[in-house]
C-alpha positions as CSV (number, residue, x, y, z in Angstrom):
1,M,6.6,-37.0,16.3
2,F,7.9,-37.5,12.8
3,V,4.3,-37.6,11.4
4,I,3.2,-34.5,13.4
5,V,6.1,-32.5,12.1
6,K,5.3,-33.6,8.5
7,I,1.7,-32.4,9.0
8,I,2.9,-29.1,10.4
9,L,5.2,-28.8,7.4
10,G,2.4,-29.5,5.0
11,I,0.2,-26.9,6.7
12,L,2.9,-24.2,6.5
13,V,3.6,-24.9,2.8
14,F,-0.2,-24.7,2.1
15,L,-0.5,-21.4,3.9
16,L,2.3,-19.9,1.9
17,L,0.9,-21.2,-1.3
18,H,-2.6,-20.0,-0.4
19,A,-1.4,-16.5,0.3
20,Y,0.7,-16.1,-2.9
21,V,-0.8,-18.5,-5.4
22,L,-4.2,-20.0,-4.5
23,Y,-6.0,-17.0,-3.1
24,P,-5.0,-14.6,-6.0
25,A,-5.9,-17.3,-8.5
26,L,-9.3,-18.0,-6.9
27,V,-10.2,-14.4,-6.6
28,R,-9.3,-13.5,-10.1
29,W,-11.2,-16.5,-11.4
30,W,-14.3,-15.8,-9.3
31,A,-14.2,-12.1,-10.5
32,K,-13.8,-13.0,-14.1
33,G,-16.6,-11.5,-16.1
34,K,-17.8,-9.3,-13.3
35,K,-18.0,-5.6,-14.3
36,G,-18.0,-4.1,-10.9
37,N,-19.7,-0.8,-10.1
38,E,-21.9,0.5,-13.0
39,Q,-23.6,3.3,-11.1
40,R,-21.4,6.2,-12.0
41,Y,-21.4,10.0,-12.7
42,S,-20.8,11.3,-16.2
43,P,-18.1,13.9,-16.8
44,G,-20.6,16.7,-17.3
45,D,-22.9,16.0,-14.3
46,S,-23.7,19.0,-12.2
47,D,-23.8,17.0,-9.0
48,L,-20.2,15.7,-9.2
49,P,-18.8,15.4,-5.6
50,Y,-16.7,18.2,-4.0
51,V,-13.1,17.1,-3.7
52,T,-10.5,18.1,-1.2
53,V,-7.0,16.8,-1.9
54,L,-5.1,16.0,1.4
55,M,-1.4,15.8,1.2
56,S,1.3,15.5,4.0
57,V,4.8,16.3,2.9
58,Y,8.2,16.2,4.5
59,N,11.4,17.4,2.7
60,E,10.0,16.8,-0.8
61,E,12.0,19.6,-2.6
62,Q,13.1,17.1,-5.3
63,V,9.5,16.3,-6.4
64,I,7.2,19.0,-5.0
65,Q,7.4,21.3,-8.1
66,D,6.2,18.5,-10.4
67,K,3.6,17.4,-7.8
68,M,2.1,20.8,-7.5
69,E,2.0,21.2,-11.3
70,S,0.3,17.8,-11.5
71,L,-2.3,18.9,-9.0
72,L,-3.1,22.2,-10.7
73,A,-3.4,20.4,-14.0
74,L,-6.2,18.1,-12.8
75,D,-9.2,18.1,-15.1
76,Y,-12.1,18.6,-12.7
77,P,-14.6,21.5,-12.1
78,R,-12.5,24.2,-10.6
79,E,-15.2,25.3,-8.1
80,K,-15.4,21.7,-6.7
81,L,-11.7,21.1,-6.2
82,R,-9.3,22.4,-3.6
83,F,-6.0,21.4,-2.0
84,Y,-5.1,21.1,1.7
85,I,-1.3,20.6,2.1
86,G,0.5,20.1,5.4
87,S,4.3,20.3,5.8
88,D,5.5,18.1,8.7
89,C,8.3,20.5,9.7
90,S,10.2,20.3,6.5
91,D,13.6,21.9,6.7
92,D,14.6,22.0,3.0
93,A,13.0,24.2,0.2
94,T,9.6,22.4,0.3
95,N,7.7,25.1,2.1
96,E,9.0,27.9,-0.1
97,R,8.1,26.1,-3.3
98,I,4.6,25.3,-2.0
99,E,4.1,28.9,-0.9
100,A,4.9,30.1,-4.4
101,F,2.1,28.0,-5.7
102,C,-0.3,29.4,-3.1
103,K,0.2,32.8,-4.8
104,R,-0.8,31.3,-8.1
105,D,-4.0,29.5,-7.0
106,S,-6.3,30.5,-4.1
107,R,-7.6,26.9,-3.9
108,I,-4.4,25.9,-2.1
109,A,-4.5,25.9,1.7
110,F,-1.0,25.4,3.1
111,F,-0.2,24.5,6.7
112,P,3.6,24.6,7.5
113,F,3.6,22.9,10.8
114,S,6.5,23.7,13.1
115,D,6.6,20.4,15.0
116,R,7.6,17.0,13.4
117,R,4.8,14.5,14.2
118,G,4.4,12.2,11.3
119,K,1.9,11.8,8.5
120,P,-1.3,10.6,10.4
121,P,-1.5,13.7,12.7
122,V,-0.9,16.0,9.7
123,I,-3.7,14.3,7.7
124,N,-6.0,14.4,10.8
125,E,-5.6,18.1,11.1
126,L,-5.9,18.7,7.4
127,A,-9.2,16.7,7.3
128,A,-10.5,18.6,10.3
129,S,-9.7,21.9,8.6
130,A,-11.2,20.8,5.3
131,V,-14.7,20.1,6.8
132,E,-15.0,23.6,8.3
133,S,-16.0,25.0,4.9
134,W,-17.2,21.9,3.1
135,E,-18.9,19.7,5.6
136,A,-18.2,16.0,6.2
137,K,-20.9,14.6,4.0
138,P,-21.3,11.9,1.3
139,D,-20.9,14.4,-1.6
140,H,-17.6,15.7,-0.2
141,V,-14.7,13.4,-1.0
142,F,-11.2,13.4,0.4
143,L,-8.4,12.4,-2.1
144,L,-5.3,11.4,-0.2
145,T,-2.1,11.5,-2.1
146,D,1.7,11.5,-1.6
147,A,4.1,14.1,-3.0
148,S,6.1,11.5,-5.0
149,V,3.0,10.3,-6.9
150,M,2.1,12.1,-10.2
151,M,-1.5,11.9,-11.3
152,E,-2.9,11.9,-14.8
153,P,-5.3,14.9,-15.4
154,D,-8.4,12.7,-15.3
155,V,-7.6,10.9,-12.1
156,V,-10.0,12.9,-9.9
157,F,-13.0,12.1,-12.1
158,Q,-12.0,8.5,-12.6
159,L,-12.0,8.0,-8.8
160,T,-15.0,10.2,-7.9
161,Q,-17.3,8.9,-10.7
162,H,-18.0,5.8,-8.5
163,F,-19.4,7.8,-5.6
164,K,-22.7,8.0,-7.3
165,N,-23.2,4.6,-5.9
166,P,-24.0,5.3,-2.2
167,R,-22.6,1.9,-1.1
168,I,-19.1,2.8,-2.3
169,G,-16.9,4.4,0.4
170,V,-13.3,4.2,-1.1
171,V,-11.9,4.1,-4.6
172,D,-8.2,3.3,-5.1
173,A,-6.1,4.3,-8.1
174,N,-3.9,2.3,-10.5
175,M,-0.3,2.8,-9.3
176,Q,2.5,2.3,-11.8
177,N,6.3,2.7,-11.3
178,I,8.4,4.7,-13.8
179,G,12.2,4.9,-14.3
180,L,12.6,1.1,-14.2
181,K,16.2,-0.2,-14.7
182,K,17.6,-3.7,-15.3
183,E,19.9,-3.1,-12.3
184,G,18.5,-3.0,-8.8
185,I,15.1,-4.1,-7.6
186,S,12.8,-1.8,-9.6
187,Q,11.6,-4.5,-12.0
188,S,10.8,-6.9,-9.1
189,E,8.9,-4.1,-7.2
190,Q,6.9,-3.3,-10.4
191,Q,6.1,-7.0,-10.9
192,Y,4.8,-7.1,-7.3
193,I,2.8,-3.9,-7.7
194,G,1.3,-5.1,-11.0
195,V,0.1,-8.3,-9.4
196,E,-1.3,-6.5,-6.4
197,V,-3.2,-4.0,-8.5
198,A,-4.8,-6.8,-10.4
199,L,-5.7,-8.7,-7.2
200,K,-7.2,-5.6,-5.5
201,N,-9.2,-4.8,-8.6
202,A,-10.6,-8.3,-8.6
203,E,-11.4,-8.1,-4.9
204,G,-13.3,-4.9,-5.6
205,R,-15.2,-6.3,-8.5
206,L,-16.0,-9.6,-6.7
207,W,-16.9,-8.4,-3.1
208,G,-16.3,-4.7,-3.0
209,K,-13.7,-5.4,-0.4
210,L,-10.3,-4.2,-1.6
211,M,-7.7,-5.1,1.0
212,G,-6.1,-1.7,1.4
213,P,-5.1,0.9,-1.1
214,F,-1.5,1.6,-2.2
215,G,-1.8,4.8,-0.2
216,G,-0.2,7.1,-2.9
217,C,-3.6,8.1,-4.3
218,Y,-7.1,7.1,-3.3
219,A,-10.4,8.7,-2.6
220,L,-12.6,8.4,0.5
221,R,-16.0,9.9,1.4
222,S,-15.3,12.6,4.0
223,D,-18.1,11.5,6.3
224,L,-16.4,8.1,6.6
225,F,-13.0,9.5,7.5
226,E,-11.9,8.8,11.1
227,P,-8.9,10.3,12.8
228,V,-6.0,7.9,12.6
229,P,-4.8,6.7,16.0
230,P,-1.5,8.3,17.3
231,N,1.8,6.7,16.2
232,S,0.1,4.8,13.4
233,L,2.6,3.8,10.6
234,V,0.1,2.6,7.9
235,D,-2.8,5.1,7.9
236,D,-4.2,4.2,4.6
237,F,-5.0,0.6,5.5
238,Y,-6.6,1.7,8.8
239,L,-8.8,4.3,7.1
240,V,-10.0,1.8,4.4
241,F,-10.6,-1.1,6.8
242,R,-12.7,1.1,9.0
243,V,-14.8,1.9,6.0
244,L,-15.2,-1.8,5.2
245,E,-16.2,-2.5,8.8
246,K,-19.0,0.0,8.4
247,G,-20.4,-2.0,5.6
248,F,-19.3,0.2,2.7
249,M,-17.4,-0.9,-0.4
250,A,-13.8,-0.3,-1.4
251,I,-12.9,-0.8,-5.0
252,N,-10.1,-0.1,-7.5
253,E,-10.3,1.9,-10.7
254,L,-7.7,0.8,-13.3
255,N,-8.3,4.0,-15.4
256,A,-7.2,6.2,-12.6
257,V,-3.5,6.1,-13.5
258,C,-0.8,7.4,-11.1
259,R,2.9,7.1,-11.5
260,E,5.7,7.1,-9.0
261,G,9.5,6.9,-9.4
262,A,10.9,3.4,-8.8
263,T,13.2,2.4,-6.0
264,H,16.4,0.7,-7.1
265,Q,18.3,0.1,-3.9
266,I,17.2,-2.9,-1.8
267,K,18.3,-1.1,1.4
268,D,15.8,1.7,0.7
269,E,12.9,-0.7,0.0
270,F,13.9,-2.9,2.9
271,R,13.7,0.2,5.3
272,R,10.3,1.1,3.8
273,K,8.9,-2.4,4.0
274,K,10.1,-2.8,7.6
275,R,8.2,0.4,8.5
276,I,5.1,-0.8,6.7
277,A,5.4,-4.2,8.3
278,A,5.5,-2.7,11.8
279,G,2.4,-0.6,10.9
280,S,0.7,-3.7,9.6
281,F,1.1,-5.6,12.9
282,Q,-0.4,-2.5,14.5
283,N,-3.4,-2.8,12.3
284,L,-3.6,-6.6,12.9
285,M,-4.1,-5.9,16.6
286,R,-6.8,-3.3,15.9
287,F,-8.7,-5.6,13.5
288,K,-7.8,-9.0,14.9
289,S,-11.4,-10.0,15.5
290,W,-11.9,-10.3,11.8
291,V,-9.6,-13.3,11.6
292,L,-11.4,-15.2,14.4
293,P,-14.7,-17.2,13.9
294,P,-17.3,-16.7,12.6
295,V,-15.8,-16.6,9.1
296,S,-16.9,-13.8,6.9
297,T,-16.0,-12.6,3.4
298,L,-14.1,-9.6,4.9
299,G,-12.3,-11.9,7.4
300,F,-11.4,-14.4,4.7
301,A,-10.0,-11.7,2.4
302,F,-8.1,-10.1,5.3
303,F,-6.6,-13.4,6.5
304,S,-5.7,-14.6,3.0
305,H,-4.4,-11.4,1.4
306,K,-2.8,-9.7,4.3
307,V,-2.4,-11.6,7.6
308,L,-0.7,-14.7,6.0
309,R,1.7,-12.5,4.0
310,W,2.6,-10.4,7.1
311,F,3.7,-13.7,8.8
312,G,5.3,-15.0,5.6
313,G,8.8,-14.7,7.0
314,F,7.9,-16.7,10.1
315,I,6.2,-19.3,7.9
316,L,9.5,-19.7,5.9
317,I,11.4,-20.1,9.1
318,G,8.9,-22.6,10.3
319,I,9.3,-24.6,7.1
320,W,13.1,-24.6,7.5
321,L,12.8,-25.8,11.1
322,C,10.5,-28.6,10.1
323,L,13.0,-29.7,7.4
324,A,15.8,-29.5,10.0
325,F,13.9,-31.9,12.3
326,L,12.9,-34.3,9.5
327,A,16.4,-34.3,7.9
328,G,17.8,-36.6,10.5
329,A,15.3,-39.4,9.7
330,N,14.9,-39.2,5.9
331,Q,17.3,-38.7,3.0
332,F,14.7,-36.7,1.0
333,Y,14.2,-34.2,3.8
334,F,18.0,-34.1,4.4
335,W,18.7,-33.0,0.9
336,L,15.8,-30.6,0.8
337,F,17.0,-29.1,4.1
338,L,20.5,-28.8,2.7
339,L,19.2,-27.2,-0.4
340,C,17.2,-24.6,1.5
341,T,20.0,-23.9,4.0
342,A,22.8,-23.4,1.4
343,G,20.5,-22.1,-1.3
344,V,19.6,-18.8,0.3
345,P,23.2,-17.5,0.7
346,V,24.1,-18.9,-2.7
347,L,21.3,-17.0,-4.4
348,F,22.3,-13.7,-2.8
349,F,26.0,-14.3,-3.6
350,A,25.2,-15.3,-7.2
351,Q,23.2,-12.1,-7.8
352,F,26.0,-10.0,-6.2
353,V,28.5,-11.5,-8.6
354,L,26.3,-11.5,-11.7
355,V,25.3,-7.8,-11.3
356,R,29.0,-6.9,-11.2
357,L,29.5,-8.8,-14.4
358,G,26.6,-6.9,-16.1
359,I,24.3,-9.9,-16.0
360,N,20.8,-9.4,-14.8
361,L,18.6,-12.5,-14.3
362,K,15.0,-11.6,-13.6
363,I,14.1,-14.8,-11.9
364,L,17.1,-14.6,-9.6
365,K,16.2,-11.0,-8.7
366,H,12.6,-11.9,-8.1
367,V,13.5,-14.7,-5.7
368,N,16.0,-12.6,-3.8
369,Y,13.5,-9.7,-3.6
370,F,10.9,-12.1,-2.2
371,L,13.3,-13.4,0.5
372,A,14.5,-9.9,1.4
373,M,11.0,-8.5,1.7
374,N,10.0,-11.4,4.0
375,L,13.1,-10.6,6.1
376,A,11.8,-7.0,6.3
377,L,8.5,-8.3,7.6
378,I,10.2,-10.1,10.4
379,A,12.3,-7.0,11.2
380,G,9.0,-5.0,11.2
381,F,7.4,-7.4,13.6
382,F,10.2,-6.9,16.2
383,K,10.0,-3.2,15.6
384,W,6.4,-3.3,16.5
385,M,7.1,-5.6,19.5
386,N,9.6,-3.2,20.8
387,G,7.0,-0.4,20.8
388,I,6.5,2.3,18.2
389,K,7.4,5.5,19.8
390,T,7.2,7.8,16.7
391,N,5.5,7.7,13.3
392,T,7.8,10.1,11.5
393,W,9.4,8.9,8.4
394,Q,12.4,9.2,6.2
395,R,11.8,9.9,2.5
396,T,12.4,6.9,0.2
397,T,14.9,7.6,-2.6
398,R,13.1,7.3,-5.9
399,Y,14.1,7.8,-9.6
């Protein structure tokens, strides 16, 4: 039994290392030197795609003014760009501020829905309305974005230039956080986002199989859009994976820069990650066949980049349980078990004390962030197990 538990422990450690170290390193190494898509539109091309921006909002009065200004400042042929915005029963000043912009620009179509339903149903309705005038076809692109994400003026072109290649179905932007502070978790979150952007960019250059966009800003061919199932919590992953299943490519464009205010409070990010985790397990059930034999490139990327990370919290618990079993028979495992058991609360307490002393240790914050987000994944799993009855969301506090 001792040998079997040691083997299980070794497998669990390998899976965790594969998800966070080996797979990212291998993909970035394999993608080194690969240029990615070179079949692109030029800025002055007359056949640039038509673009409809789709945006669902809920109580975004803090950022909607800046967001609307950002949209109207986009540098793209005016006659080929329009905006479909749906308010998910906002009860603050969001609707009034959007309506003021509608008077300024006729390209804005605003839908102030009176029932709260969540983002996916709103996006589904916006997409259906958008194709009534510009049909769902390869040269009509949906650009899905969030109210909190501010786009550089050239973002639309940077994304749509790739759609000259008929094999490309999705192009993701380069998300960056702003308003970082030494206090809080913003630096850890930005570190994670930076690593993820680099990995997704490498996946796109290597295989054309980016494992899900960040969701705040990405472009998708309108004829590849599918209505998102009811009560879905992570619509962006669903939409992109369906594109990949159809044999089209999903890539990342680093020059399509978007910026979003950082989160500083761990409780805010924990709540958001818990919700994303519940939606991730939803999507795992929808696409579970891809992690079963026969092995494919898409299945390997899905398992390595996403599935293993979604179960990361359980893998950590499994490692702890193995150490607990082995601790009774071996001094090395006893001290390792003791270190892991006492180390977690000590790390959280140390950060709690040091922050109040004005001392911010990055490595300590990064470790605690990693542990807290894996705890959020476990909480999200049980949220999914209990049944997801609604997909409405609470706005994340950003700075």
